[in-house]
TIRO-2110 file (N, C-alpha, C; in Angstrom, 1 decimal):
// TIRO-2110
0.7, 8.0, -27.8, N, 1, A
1.4, 8.3, -26.6, CA, 1, A
2.9, 8.0, -26.8, C, 1, A
3.8, 8.8, -26.3, N, 2, A
5.3, 8.6, -26.5, CA, 2, A
5.7, 7.2, -25.9, C, 2, A
6.7, 6.6, -26.5, N, 3, A
7.1, 5.3, -26.0, CA, 3, A
7.6, 5.3, -24.6, C, 3, A
8.3, 6.4, -24.1, N, 4, A
8.8, 6.4, -22.8, CA, 4, A
7.6, 6.4, -21.7, C, 4, A
6.5, 7.0, -22.1, N, 5, A
5.3, 7.0, -21.2, CA, 5, A
4.8, 5.5, -21.1, C, 5, A
4.7, 4.9, -22.3, N, 6, A
4.2, 3.5, -22.3, CA, 6, A
5.1, 2.6, -21.4, C, 6, A
6.4, 2.8, -21.6, N, 7, A
7.4, 2.0, -20.8, CA, 7, A
7.3, 2.3, -19.3, C, 7, A
7.1, 3.6, -19.0, N, 8, A
7.0, 4.0, -17.6, CA, 8, A
5.8, 3.3, -17.0, C, 8, A
4.6, 3.4, -17.6, N, 9, A
3.4, 2.8, -17.1, CA, 9, A
3.6, 1.3, -16.9, C, 9, A
4.2, 0.6, -17.9, N, 10, A
4.4, -0.8, -17.9, CA, 10, A
5.3, -1.2, -16.7, C, 10, A
6.4, -0.5, -16.5, N, 11, A
7.4, -0.8, -15.4, CA, 11, A
6.8, -0.5, -14.0, C, 11, A
6.1, 0.7, -13.9, N, 12, A
5.5, 1.0, -12.6, CA, 12, A
4.5, 0.0, -12.2, C, 12, A
3.7, -0.4, -13.2, N, 13, A
2.6, -1.5, -12.9, CA, 13, A
3.3, -2.8, -12.5, C, 13, A
4.4, -3.2, -13.1, N, 14, A
5.1, -4.4, -12.8, CA, 14, A
5.7, -4.3, -11.4, C, 14, A
6.3, -3.2, -11.1, N, 15, A
7.0, -2.9, -9.8, CA, 15, A
5.9, -3.0, -8.7, C, 15, A
4.8, -2.2, -8.8, N, 16, A
3.8, -2.2, -7.8, CA, 16, A
3.0, -3.5, -7.7, C, 16, A
2.9, -4.2, -8.8, N, 17, A
2.3, -5.6, -8.7, CA, 17, A
3.2, -6.5, -7.8, C, 17, A
4.5, -6.5, -8.1, N, 18, A
5.4, -7.4, -7.3, CA, 18, A
5.4, -7.0, -5.8, C, 18, A
5.5, -5.7, -5.5, N, 19, A
5.5, -5.2, -4.1, CA, 19, A
4.2, -5.5, -3.5, C, 19, A
3.1, -5.3, -4.2, N, 20, A
1.8, -5.5, -3.6, CA, 20, A
1.5, -6.9, -3.3, C, 20, A
2.0, -7.8, -4.2, N, 21, A
1.8, -9.3, -3.9, CA, 21, A
2.6, -9.7, -2.7, C, 21, A
3.8, -9.1, -2.5, N, 22, A
4.6, -9.4, -1.3, CA, 22, A
3.9, -8.9, -0.1, C, 22, A
3.4, -7.6, -0.2, N, 23, A
2.8, -7.0, 1.0, CA, 23, A
1.6, -7.8, 1.5, C, 23, A
0.9, -8.5, 0.6, N, 24, A
-0.3, -9.2, 1.0, CA, 24, A
0.1, -10.2, 2.1, C, 24, A
1.3, -10.8, 2.1, N, 25, A
1.7, -11.8, 3.1, CA, 25, A
2.1, -11.2, 4.4, C, 25, A
2.3, -9.9, 4.5, N, 26, A
2.6, -9.3, 5.7, CA, 26, A
1.5, -9.4, 6.7, C, 26, A
0.3, -9.5, 6.2, N, 27, A
-0.9, -9.8, 7.1, CA, 27, A
-0.7, -11.1, 7.9, C, 27, A
-0.2, -12.1, 7.2, N, 28, A
0.1, -13.4, 7.9, CA, 28, A
1.2, -13.2, 8.9, C, 28, A
2.2, -12.4, 8.6, N, 29, A
3.3, -12.2, 9.5, CA, 29, A
2.8, -11.5, 10.8, C, 29, A
1.9, -10.5, 10.6, N, 30, A
1.3, -9.8, 11.7, CA, 30, A
0.5, -10.8, 12.6, C, 30, A
-0.3, -11.7, 11.9, N, 31, A
-1.1, -12.7, 12.7, CA, 31, A
-0.2, -13.6, 13.4, C, 31, A
0.9, -14.0, 12.9, N, 32, A
1.9, -14.9, 13.5, CA, 32, A
2.5, -14.3, 14.8, C, 32, A
2.8, -13.0, 14.6, N, 33, A
3.4, -12.2, 15.7, CA, 33, A
2.4, -12.1, 16.9, C, 33, A
1.1, -11.8, 16.5, N, 34, A
0.1, -11.7, 17.6, CA, 34, A
-0.2, -13.1, 18.2, C, 34, A
-0.1, -14.1, 17.4, N, 35, A
-0.3, -15.5, 18.0, CA, 35, A
0.8, -15.8, 19.0, C, 35, A
2.0, -15.5, 18.6, N, 36, A
3.1, -15.7, 19.5, CA, 36, A
2.9, -14.9, 20.8, C, 36, A
2.4, -13.7, 20.6, N, 37, A
2.2, -12.8, 21.8, CA, 37, A
1.2, -13.5, 22.7, C, 37, A
0.1, -14.0, 22.2, N, 38, A
-0.9, -14.7, 23.0, CA, 38, A
-0.3, -16.0, 23.7, C, 38, A
0.5, -16.7, 22.9, N, 39, A
1.1, -18.0, 23.5, CA, 39, A
2.1, -17.6, 24.6, C, 39, A
3.0, -16.6, 24.3, N, 40, A
4.0, -16.2, 25.3, CA, 40, A
3.3, -15.7, 26.6, C, 40, A
2.2, -15.0, 26.5, N, 41, A
1.5, -14.6, 27.7, CA, 41, A
0.9, -15.8, 28.5, C, 41, A
0.4, -16.8, 27.7, N, 42, A
-0.3, -17.9, 28.3, CA, 42, A
0.7, -18.8, 29.1, C, 42, A
1.9, -18.9, 28.5, N, 43, A
2.9, -19.9, 29.1, CA, 43, A
3.9, -19.2, 30.1, C, 43, A
3.8, -17.9, 30.3, N, 44, A
4.7, -17.3, 31.2, CA, 44, A
4.0, -17.2, 32.6, C, 44, A
4.8, -17.0, 33.6, N, 45, A
4.3, -16.9, 34.9, CA, 45, A
4.2, -18.2, 35.7, C, 45, A
3.4, -18.1, 36.8, N, 46, A
3.4, -19.2, 37.7, CA, 46, A
2.8, -20.6, 37.2, C, 46, A
1.7, -20.6, 36.5, N, 47, A
1.1, -21.9, 36.3, CA, 47, A
2.1, -22.8, 35.4, C, 47, A
2.8, -22.2, 34.5, N, 48, A
3.6, -23.0, 33.6, CA, 48, A
5.1, -22.8, 33.9, C, 48, A
5.4, -21.5, 34.0, N, 49, A
6.8, -21.2, 34.3, CA, 49, A
7.8, -21.4, 33.2, C, 49, A
7.3, -21.5, 31.9, N, 50, A
8.2, -21.8, 30.8, CA, 50, A
9.0, -20.6, 30.4, C, 50, A
8.4, -19.4, 30.5, N, 51, A
9.0, -18.2, 30.1, CA, 51, A
9.0, -17.3, 31.3, C, 51, A
10.1, -16.5, 31.4, N, 52, A
10.1, -15.5, 32.5, CA, 52, A
9.2, -14.4, 32.4, C, 52, A
8.9, -14.0, 31.1, N, 53, A
8.0, -12.9, 30.8, CA, 53, A
7.5, -13.0, 29.4, C, 53, A
6.3, -12.5, 29.1, N, 54, A
5.8, -12.5, 27.8, CA, 54, A
6.7, -11.7, 26.8, C, 54, A
6.6, -12.0, 25.6, N, 55, A
7.5, -11.2, 24.6, CA, 55, A
6.9, -9.8, 24.5, C, 55, A
7.7, -8.8, 24.9, N, 56, A
7.2, -7.4, 24.9, CA, 56, A
7.4, -6.8, 23.6, C, 56, A
8.1, -7.4, 22.7, N, 57, A
8.3, -6.8, 21.4, CA, 57, A
7.1, -7.0, 20.4, C, 57, A
6.2, -7.9, 20.8, N, 58, A
5.2, -8.4, 19.8, CA, 58, A
4.2, -7.3, 19.4, C, 58, A
3.7, -6.5, 20.3, N, 59, A
2.7, -5.5, 19.9, CA, 59, A
3.3, -4.5, 18.9, C, 59, A
4.5, -4.0, 19.3, N, 60, A
5.1, -3.0, 18.4, CA, 60, A
5.5, -3.6, 17.0, C, 60, A
6.0, -4.8, 17.0, N, 61, A
6.3, -5.5, 15.8, CA, 61, A
5.1, -5.8, 14.9, C, 61, A
4.0, -6.1, 15.6, N, 62, A
2.7, -6.3, 14.8, CA, 62, A
2.3, -4.9, 14.2, C, 62, A
2.4, -3.8, 14.9, N, 63, A
2.1, -2.5, 14.4, CA, 63, A
3.0, -2.2, 13.2, C, 63, A
4.3, -2.5, 13.3, N, 64, A
5.2, -2.3, 12.2, CA, 64, A
4.7, -3.1, 11.0, C, 64, A
4.4, -4.4, 11.2, N, 65, A
4.0, -5.3, 10.1, CA, 65, A
2.7, -4.8, 9.4, C, 65, A
1.7, -4.3, 10.2, N, 66, A
0.5, -3.8, 9.6, CA, 66, A
0.7, -2.5, 8.9, C, 66, A
1.6, -1.7, 9.4, N, 67, A
2.0, -0.4, 8.7, CA, 67, A
2.6, -0.7, 7.4, C, 67, A
3.6, -1.6, 7.4, N, 68, A
4.2, -2.0, 6.1, CA, 68, A
3.2, -2.6, 5.1, C, 68, A
2.2, -3.4, 5.7, N, 69, A
1.2, -4.0, 4.8, CA, 69, A
0.4, -2.9, 4.1, C, 69, A
-0.1, -1.9, 4.8, N, 70, A
-1.0, -1.0, 4.1, CA, 70, A
-0.2, 0.1, 3.3, C, 70, A
1.0, 0.4, 3.8, N, 71, A
1.8, 1.4, 3.0, CA, 71, A
2.3, 0.8, 1.7, C, 71, A
2.9, -0.4, 1.8, N, 72, A
3.4, -1.0, 0.6, CA, 72, A
2.3, -1.5, -0.4, C, 72, A
1.1, -1.8, 0.2, N, 73, A
0.0, -2.3, -0.6, CA, 73, A
-0.9, -1.2, -1.2, C, 73, A
-0.6, 0.1, -0.8, N, 74, A
-1.4, 1.2, -1.3, CA, 74, A
-1.4, 1.3, -2.8, C, 74, A
-0.2, 1.3, -3.4, N, 75, A
0.0, 1.4, -4.8, CA, 75, A
-0.7, 0.3, -5.6, C, 75, A
-0.6, -0.9, -5.0, N, 76, A
-1.2, -2.1, -5.7, CA, 76, A
-2.7, -1.9, -5.6, C, 76, A
-3.3, -1.4, -4.5, N, 77, A
-4.7, -1.2, -4.4, CA, 77, A
-5.2, -0.2, -5.5, C, 77, A
-4.4, 0.9, -5.7, N, 78, A
-4.7, 1.9, -6.7, CA, 78, A
-4.6, 1.2, -8.1, C, 78, A
-3.7, 0.4, -8.3, N, 79, A
-3.5, -0.3, -9.6, CA, 79, A
-4.7, -1.2, -9.9, C, 79, A
-5.3, -1.8, -9.0, N, 80, A
-6.4, -2.7, -9.2, CA, 80, A
-7.7, -1.9, -9.2, C, 80, A
-7.7, -0.6, -8.8, N, 81, A
-8.9, 0.2, -8.8, CA, 81, A
-9.8, -0.2, -7.6, C, 81, A
-9.2, -0.7, -6.6, N, 82, A
-10.0, -1.2, -5.4, CA, 82, A
-10.0, -0.1, -4.3, C, 82, A
-9.6, 1.1, -4.6, N, 83, A
-9.7, 2.2, -3.7, CA, 83, A
-11.2, 2.7, -3.6, C, 83, A
-11.5, 3.4, -2.6, N, 84, A
-12.9, 3.8, -2.3, CA, 84, A
-13.2, 5.0, -3.2, C, 84, A
-14.4, 5.0, -3.8, N, 85, A
-14.8, 6.1, -4.6, CA, 85, A
-16.2, 6.5, -4.3, C, 85, A
-16.6, 7.7, -4.4, N, 86, A
-18.0, 8.1, -4.3, CA, 86, A
-18.6, 7.8, -5.7, C, 86, A
-19.5, 6.9, -5.7, N, 87, A
-20.0, 6.4, -7.0, CA, 87, A
-21.4, 7.0, -7.4, C, 87, A
-21.8, 8.1, -6.8, N, 88, A
-23.1, 8.6, -7.0, CA, 88, A
-23.3, 8.9, -8.5, C, 88, A
-22.4, 9.6, -9.1, N, 89, A
-22.5, 9.9, -10.5, CA, 89, A
-21.5, 9.2, -11.4, C, 89, A
-20.3, 8.9, -10.8, N, 90, A
-19.2, 8.4, -11.5, CA, 90, A
-19.5, 7.1, -12.2, C, 90, A
-20.3, 6.2, -11.6, N, 91, A
-20.5, 4.9, -12.1, CA, 91, A
-21.3, 4.9, -13.4, C, 91, A
-22.1, 5.9, -13.6, N, 92, A
-22.9, 5.9, -14.9, CA, 92, A
-22.2, 6.7, -16.0, C, 92, A
-21.0, 7.2, -15.8, N, 93, A
-20.3, 7.9, -16.8, CA, 93, A
-19.6, 7.0, -17.8, C, 93, A
-19.3, 7.5, -19.0, N, 94, A
-18.5, 6.7, -20.0, CA, 94, A
-17.1, 6.7, -19.5, C, 94, A
-16.3, 5.8, -20.2, N, 95, A
-14.9, 5.6, -19.8, CA, 95, A
-14.1, 6.9, -20.1, C, 95, A
-14.5, 7.6, -21.1, N, 96, A
-13.8, 8.9, -21.5, CA, 96, A
-14.1, 10.0, -20.4, C, 96, A
-15.4, 10.1, -20.0, N, 97, A
-15.8, 11.1, -19.0, CA, 97, A
-15.1, 10.8, -17.7, C, 97, A
-15.0, 9.5, -17.3, N, 98, A
-14.3, 9.1, -16.1, CA, 98, A
-12.9, 9.5, -16.2, C, 98, A
-12.3, 9.3, -17.3, N, 99, A
-10.8, 9.6, -17.5, CA, 99, A
-10.6, 11.1, -17.4, C, 99, A
-11.6, 11.9, -17.9, N, 100, A
-11.5, 13.4, -17.7, CA, 100, A
-11.6, 13.8, -16.3, C, 100, A
-12.5, 13.2, -15.6, N, 101, A
-12.7, 13.5, -14.1, CA, 101, A
-11.5, 13.1, -13.3, C, 101, A
-11.0, 11.9, -13.6, N, 102, A
-9.8, 11.4, -12.9, CA, 102, A
-8.6, 12.2, -13.2, C, 102, A
-8.4, 12.6, -14.4, N, 103, A
-7.2, 13.4, -14.7, CA, 103, A
-7.1, 14.7, -14.0, C, 103, A
-8.3, 15.3, -13.5, N, 104, A
-8.3, 16.5, -12.7, CA, 104, A
-8.2, 16.2, -11.2, C, 104, A
-8.9, 15.2, -10.8, N, 105, A
-8.9, 14.9, -9.3, CA, 105, A
-7.6, 14.2, -8.9, C, 105, A
-6.8, 13.7, -9.9, N, 106, A
-5.5, 13.1, -9.5, CA, 106, A
-4.6, 14.2, -9.0, C, 106, A
-4.8, 15.4, -9.4, N, 107, A
-3.9, 16.5, -8.9, CA, 107, A
-4.1, 16.7, -7.4, C, 107, A
-5.3, 16.6, -6.9, N, 108, A
-5.5, 16.7, -5.4, CA, 108, A
-4.8, 15.5, -4.7, C, 108, A
-4.9, 14.3, -5.3, N, 109, A
-4.2, 13.2, -4.7, CA, 109, A
-2.7, 13.3, -4.7, C, 109, A
-2.1, 13.8, -5.8, N, 110, A
-0.7, 14.1, -5.9, CA, 110, A
-0.3, 15.1, -4.9, C, 110, A
-1.1, 16.2, -4.7, N, 111, A
-0.7, 17.2, -3.7, CA, 111, A
-0.7, 16.6, -2.3, C, 111, A
-1.7, 15.8, -2.0, N, 112, A
-1.8, 15.1, -0.7, CA, 112, A
-0.6, 14.2, -0.5, C, 112, A
-0.3, 13.4, -1.5, N, 113, A
0.8, 12.4, -1.3, CA, 113, A
2.2, 13.2, -1.2, C, 113, A
2.3, 14.3, -1.9, N, 114, A
3.5, 15.1, -1.9, CA, 114, A
3.7, 15.7, -0.5, C, 114, A
2.6, 16.2, 0.1, N, 115, A
2.7, 16.7, 1.5, CA, 115, A
3.0, 15.6, 2.5, C, 115, A
2.4, 14.4, 2.3, N, 116, A
2.6, 13.2, 3.1, CA, 116, A
4.1, 12.8, 3.0, C, 116, A
4.6, 12.8, 1.8, N, 117, A
6.0, 12.4, 1.6, CA, 117, A
7.0, 13.4, 2.2, C, 117, A
6.7, 14.7, 2.1, N, 118, A
7.5, 15.7, 2.7, CA, 118, A
7.6, 15.5, 4.2, C, 118, A
6.4, 15.3, 4.8, N, 119, A
6.3, 15.0, 6.3, CA, 119, A
7.0, 13.8, 6.7, C, 119, A
6.9, 12.7, 5.8, N, 120, A
7.6, 11.5, 6.1, CA, 120, A
9.1, 11.6, 6.1, C, 120, A
9.6, 12.4, 5.1, N, 121, A
11.1, 12.6, 5.0, CA, 121, A
11.6, 13.4, 6.2, C, 121, A
10.9, 14.4, 6.5, N, 122, A
11.3, 15.2, 7.7, CA, 122, A
11.3, 14.4, 9.0, C, 122, A
10.3, 13.6, 9.1, N, 123, A
10.2, 12.7, 10.3, CA, 123, A
11.3, 11.6, 10.3, C, 123, A
11.6, 11.1, 9.1, N, 124, A
12.6, 10.1, 9.0, CA, 124, A
14.0, 10.7, 9.3, C, 124, A
14.3, 11.9, 8.8, N, 125, A
15.5, 12.5, 9.1, CA, 125, A
15.7, 12.8, 10.6, C, 125, A
14.6, 13.2, 11.3, N, 126, A
14.6, 13.4, 12.7, CA, 126, A
14.9, 12.1, 13.4, C, 126, A
14.2, 11.0, 13.0, N, 127, A
14.4, 9.7, 13.7, CA, 127, A
15.9, 9.2, 13.5, C, 127, A
16.5, 9.4, 12.4, N, 128, A
17.8, 9.0, 12.1, CA, 128, A
18.8, 9.9, 12.9, C, 128, A
18.6, 11.2, 12.9, N, 129, A
19.5, 12.1, 13.5, CA, 129, A
19.6, 12.0, 15.0, C, 129, A
18.4, 11.8, 15.6, N, 130, A
18.3, 11.7, 17.1, CA, 130, A
18.1, 10.3, 17.6, C, 130, A
18.2, 9.3, 16.8, N, 131, A
18.0, 7.9, 17.3, CA, 131, A
16.7, 7.7, 17.9, C, 131, A
15.6, 8.3, 17.3, N, 132, A
14.3, 8.2, 17.9, CA, 132, A
13.9, 6.7, 18.1, C, 132, A
13.3, 6.4, 19.3, N, 133, A
12.9, 5.1, 19.6, CA, 133, A
11.4, 5.1, 20.0, C, 133, A
10.8, 4.0, 19.9, N, 134, A
9.4, 3.8, 20.3, CA, 134, A
9.3, 3.8, 21.8, C, 134, A
8.2, 4.4, 22.4, N, 135, A
8.1, 4.3, 23.9, CA, 135, A
7.7, 2.8, 24.2, C, 135, A
8.0, 2.5, 25.5, N, 136, A
7.6, 1.1, 25.9, CA, 136, A
8.9, 0.3, 26.3, C, 136, A
8.7, -1.0, 26.6, N, 137, A
9.8, -1.8, 27.1, CA, 137, A
10.8, -2.1, 26.0, C, 137, A
10.3, -2.3, 24.8, N, 138, A
11.3, -2.8, 23.7, CA, 138, A
12.1, -1.6, 23.2, C, 138, A
11.5, -0.5, 23.0, N, 139, A
12.2, 0.8, 22.6, CA, 139, A
13.0, 0.5, 21.3, C, 139, A
12.3, 0.1, 20.3, N, 140, A
12.9, -0.2, 19.0, CA, 140, A
13.1, 1.2, 18.3, C, 140, A
14.1, 1.2, 17.4, N, 141, A
14.4, 2.4, 16.6, CA, 141, A
13.2, 2.5, 15.6, C, 141, A
12.8, 3.8, 15.3, N, 142, A
11.7, 4.0, 14.5, CA, 142, A
12.1, 4.3, 13.0, C, 142, A
13.4, 4.6, 12.7, N, 143, A
13.7, 5.0, 11.4, CA, 143, A
13.5, 3.9, 10.3, C, 143, A
13.6, 2.6, 10.6, N, 144, A
13.3, 1.6, 9.6, CA, 144, A
11.9, 1.6, 9.1, C, 144, A
10.9, 1.7, 10.0, N, 145, A
9.5, 1.8, 9.5, CA, 145, A
9.2, 3.1, 8.9, C, 145, A
9.9, 4.2, 9.3, N, 146, A
9.6, 5.5, 8.7, CA, 146, A
10.2, 5.5, 7.2, C, 146, A
11.3, 4.8, 7.0, N, 147, A
11.8, 4.7, 5.7, CA, 147, A
10.9, 3.9, 4.8, C, 147, A
10.4, 2.8, 5.4, N, 148, A
9.4, 2.0, 4.6, CA, 148, A
8.2, 2.7, 4.3, C, 148, A
7.7, 3.6, 5.2, N, 149, A
6.5, 4.4, 4.9, CA, 149, A
6.8, 5.4, 3.7, C, 149, A
8.0, 6.0, 3.7, N, 150, A
8.3, 6.9, 2.6, CA, 150, A
8.4, 6.1, 1.3, C, 150, A
8.9, 4.9, 1.3, N, 151, A
9.0, 4.1, 0.1, CA, 151, A
7.6, 3.8, -0.4, C, 151, A
6.7, 3.5, 0.5, N, 152, A
5.3, 3.2, 0.1, CA, 152, A
4.6, 4.4, -0.5, C, 152, A
4.9, 5.6, 0.0, N, 153, A
4.3, 6.9, -0.5, CA, 153, A
4.9, 7.1, -1.9, C, 153, A
6.2, 6.9, -2.1, N, 154, A
6.8, 7.1, -3.4, CA, 154, A
6.2, 6.1, -4.4, C, 154, A
6.0, 4.9, -4.0, N, 155, A
5.3, 3.9, -4.9, CA, 155, A
3.9, 4.4, -5.3, C, 155, A
3.2, 4.9, -4.3, N, 156, A
1.8, 5.4, -4.6, CA, 156, A
1.9, 6.6, -5.6, C, 156, A
2.9, 7.5, -5.4, N, 157, A
3.0, 8.6, -6.3, CA, 157, A
3.3, 8.1, -7.8, C, 157, A
4.2, 7.2, -7.9, N, 158, A
4.5, 6.6, -9.2, CA, 158, A
3.3, 6.0, -9.8, C, 158, A
2.5, 5.3, -9.0, N, 159, A
1.3, 4.6, -9.5, CA, 159, A
0.2, 5.6, -9.9, C, 159, A
0.1, 6.7, -9.2, N, 160, A
-0.9, 7.7, -9.5, CA, 160, A
-0.5, 8.4, -10.8, C, 160, A
0.8, 8.6, -11.1, N, 161, A
1.3, 9.2, -12.3, CA, 161, A
1.0, 8.2, -13.5, C, 161, A
1.2, 6.9, -13.2, N, 162, A
0.8, 5.9, -14.3, CA, 162, A
-0.7, 5.9, -14.6, C, 162, A
-1.5, 6.1, -13.6, N, 163, A
-2.9, 6.1, -13.8, CA, 163, A
-3.3, 7.4, -14.5, C, 163, A
-2.6, 8.5, -14.2, N, 164, A
-2.8, 9.8, -14.9, CA, 164, A
-2.5, 9.6, -16.4, C, 164, A
-1.4, 9.0, -16.7, N, 165, A
-1.0, 8.8, -18.1, CA, 165, A
-2.0, 7.9, -18.8, C, 165, A
-2.5, 6.9, -18.1, N, 166, A
-3.5, 6.0, -18.7, CA, 166, A
-4.8, 6.7, -19.0, C, 166, A
-5.2, 7.6, -18.1, N, 167, A
-6.4, 8.5, -18.3, CA, 167, A
-6.2, 9.4, -19.5, C, 167, A
-5.0, 10.0, -19.6, N, 168, A
-4.8, 10.8, -20.8, CA, 168, A
-4.8, 10.0, -22.1, C, 168, A
-4.3, 8.8, -22.0, N, 169, A
-4.4, 7.9, -23.2, CA, 169, A
-5.8, 7.6, -23.5, C, 169, A
-6.7, 7.3, -22.5, N, 170, A
-8.1, 7.0, -22.7, CA, 170, A
-8.8, 8.2, -23.4, C, 170, A
-8.5, 9.4, -22.9, N, 171, A
-9.1, 10.6, -23.5, CA, 171, A
-8.7, 10.8, -25.0, C, 171, A
-7.4, 10.4, -25.3, N, 172, A
-7.0, 10.5, -26.7, CA, 172, A
-7.4, 9.3, -27.5, C, 172, A
-8.1, 8.3, -26.9, N, 173, A
-8.6, 7.2, -27.6, CA, 173, A
-7.5, 6.0, -27.8, C, 173, A
-6.5, 6.1, -26.9, N, 174, A
-5.4, 5.1, -27.0, CA, 174, A
-5.5, 4.2, -25.7, C, 174, A
-5.2, 2.9, -25.9, N, 175, A
-5.2, 2.0, -24.7, CA, 175, A
-3.8, 1.7, -24.4, C, 175, A
-3.4, 2.0, -23.1, N, 176, A
-2.0, 1.6, -22.7, CA, 176, A
-2.0, 0.2, -22.1, C, 176, A
-1.0, -0.5, -22.4, N, 177, A
-0.8, -1.9, -21.8, CA, 177, A
-0.7, -1.8, -20.3, C, 177, A
-1.4, -2.7, -19.6, N, 178, A
-1.3, -2.8, -18.2, CA, 178, A
-0.1, -3.6, -17.8, C, 178, A
0.2, -3.6, -16.5, N, 179, A
1.2, -4.4, -15.9, CA, 179, A
0.9, -5.8, -15.9, C, 179, A
1.7, -6.7, -15.3, N, 180, A
1.5, -8.1, -15.4, CA, 180, A
0.2, -8.6, -14.8, C, 180, A
-0.7, -8.9, -15.6, N, 181, A
-2.0, -9.5, -15.1, CA, 181, A
-2.8, -8.7, -14.1, C, 181, A
-2.6, -7.4, -14.1, N, 182, A
-3.3, -6.6, -13.1, CA, 182, A
-4.8, -6.6, -13.4, C, 182, A
-5.1, -6.5, -14.7, N, 183, A
-6.5, -6.5, -15.1, CA, 183, A
-7.1, -7.9, -14.9, C, 183, A
-6.3, -8.9, -15.1, N, 184, A
-6.8, -10.3, -14.9, CA, 184, A
-7.1, -10.5, -13.4, C, 184, A
-6.3, -10.0, -12.5, N, 185, A
-6.5, -10.2, -11.1, CA, 185, A
-7.7, -9.4, -10.7, C, 185, A
-7.9, -8.2, -11.2, N, 186, A
-9.1, -7.4, -10.9, CA, 186, A
-10.3, -8.2, -11.4, C, 186, A
-10.3, -8.8, -12.6, N, 187, A
-11.4, -9.6, -13.0, CA, 187, A
-11.7, -10.8, -12.2, C, 187, A
-10.6, -11.4, -11.7, N, 188, A
-10.7, -12.6, -10.8, CA, 188, A
-11.4, -12.2, -9.5, C, 188, A
-11.0, -11.1, -8.9, N, 189, A
-11.5, -10.6, -7.7, CA, 189, A
-13.0, -10.3, -7.9, C, 189, A
-13.4, -9.7, -9.0, N, 190, A
-14.8, -9.4, -9.2, CA, 190, A
-15.6, -10.7, -9.4, C, 190, A
-15.0, -11.7, -10.0, N, 191, A
-15.7, -13.0, -10.2, CA, 191, A
-15.9, -13.6, -8.9, C, 191, A
-14.9, -13.6, -8.0, N, 192, A
-15.0, -14.2, -6.7, CA, 192, A
-16.1, -13.5, -5.9, C, 192, A
-16.1, -12.2, -5.9, N, 193, A
-17.1, -11.4, -5.2, CA, 193, A
-18.5, -11.7, -5.6, C, 193, A
-18.7, -11.7, -7.0, N, 194, A
-20.0, -11.9, -7.5, CA, 194, A
-20.4, -13.3, -7.7, C, 194, A
-19.5, -14.2, -7.4, N, 195, A
-19.8, -15.7, -7.5, CA, 195, A
-19.9, -16.1, -9.0, C, 195, A
-19.3, -15.4, -9.9, N, 196, A
-19.3, -15.8, -11.3, CA, 196, A
-20.5, -15.3, -12.1, C, 196, A
-21.4, -14.5, -11.4, N, 197, A
-22.5, -14.0, -12.1, CA, 197, A
-22.1, -12.8, -13.0, C, 197, A
-22.7, -12.7, -14.2, N, 198, A
-22.4, -11.6, -15.1, CA, 198, A
-23.4, -10.5, -15.0, C, 198, A
END
């Protein structure tokens, strides 16, 4: 494989590893926001009178946090191979046969992500141009989360291309170096799930 492809795969794996590890903690941010929502509702009103009204921004902010969580974590999920597959026949195939199948099916995924990115860009342009806001009391601007969604889609496209190059290398009998500890993390997750059984 050419050196620039090896470098591309290595850098994309590193980038998506870092972004994915960051995105994991957005789940805790969402939980904290929803906890504050519950607390603010409990202490507002007559019995306590500590707050004039519950925090109206919490539900939308929690939705933004979970959207960022799964959009930014998508490429990391692909990197670890933890995406959902139909394993009826695939599981019994050799690594080379899997690579052949994946190198063709990746085209459908790239088409889907391309259409998704196009729609995201058009929607983001609209949100910026017209100052689109979320309905409800808070009425937050929507362009920041839409930009974040487009970034997540671009990261997935980059990771899918890295996976494609890795599949082509497997077909040619070459092993491409993975990103930082991605395979180790996948092995660790499998060990935790199976309880150390081989």
